[in-house]
N, C-alpha and C positions, 0 to 999 in steps of 0.2 A: 301106238302104231306110228310109223314114219309116213311121210307123204306118199311114197310109192305104194305102201300097203293100204292106205286109205283109198287111193284110186283103184287099185286092184280089187279091193273089197266091193267098192261101188260097181265096178264092171261085172263082177260075179252076181251081185244082187240084182242088177238090172237085167242081165242076160237070162238068169233063171227065174226072174220075177218073184223074188222072195224078199223078206225083210219087211219091217214095219215103217210107217211114216215117222214114227217117233225116233227110231234108230237113224233114219235119214236126216230128219230135221235137227235133232238135238246132238248128234255126234258127228256124222259124216259131213253134213253141210256146214256145221259150225267149224269143224277142222279145216275144211276147204277154204272157207272165208278167211280164217285166221292166217293161213299159210300160202294162199294161191300166188301171191306176188313173188315168192321165193322159188316157185316151181321151175325146173328146167323146161325148155320148149317142148320136148317130146312128152313130158308128163302133162303139161298144160294142154297139149293137143289131144291127148287121150281123155282128159277131163271134158273138153268141149264135145267130143264125140259121144262119150257116155251120157252126158247131160242131154244131148240131142236124142239119143236112143231112149232115154227116160221120158222124153217129151216134157222137160221141165221148163214150163213157160209161165207158171203162176207168179213167180217172184221176180219181177222186173228190177227190184232193188239189187238182188244178187247179181244180175247181169250187168247193170250199169255201175254199181258201186264197187264190185269185187272182180268179176270175171273179165269184163272189157277193160278195166283199168290196167290189167296186165300188159296190154299192148302199148300203153303210154308210159307207165311209171316203173322205175327200177329202184326200189328202196336200198338195195345193196350198193348201188353206185351213187345214189342221191340225186339222180337226174333222169332225163328221158331215156327210155329203153331203146336199144338198137338191136337189130337182127342181121344175120347173114342172109344172103339170097335164099339158101336152102331152108333156113328156119322160117323166113317170111312166107315162102311158098308152102311149107308144111302147115303153117297156121292159116294161110289163105284157104287151103283145101279143107281144113277142119271147120272154118267158119262157113264155107259154102255147104258143107255137109249139115251143119246146124241149121242153116236157112232152108235147106230142102226138107229136113225133118220137122222144123218148127218155123213155118213161114211168118208167124206173127212177131217174131223177134227181129228187131231192126239192127242189122250188122253193118250198115253203110259206113259209119264213122271208123270202126276198127279196120275195115277193109281199105279205106282211104289211107289210114296210117300205115298199114302194111305195104301198100303200093310204093311207098317211099324207098323200101328196101329191096324190091323185086326189080332186077335188071332184065330188060327185054332182050 
């Protein structure tokens, strides 16, 4: 499956509350961790929202080492990631949604990074 299909599958599994933890842990989460830095902004935003809907808070390593790294690192360019105003705003909204659904996850640092790209 490609990245969009993985995220769409996860959205359906979460919305319908189906699928096993083994499927999630050994295939979907592994695929996300492997490719998350290459996601376009809209796909990454969908990922953050579906993980919030899943209430995925058990694995802080996922959030710190993989998911939040997206805001900082761009492996395709080999340096710090940049966003347009609209992209940063879309990600900001997704992180706020994550914080509302999963208050125990600390999103302060990614939000500070995104603020650099949001024009007031």
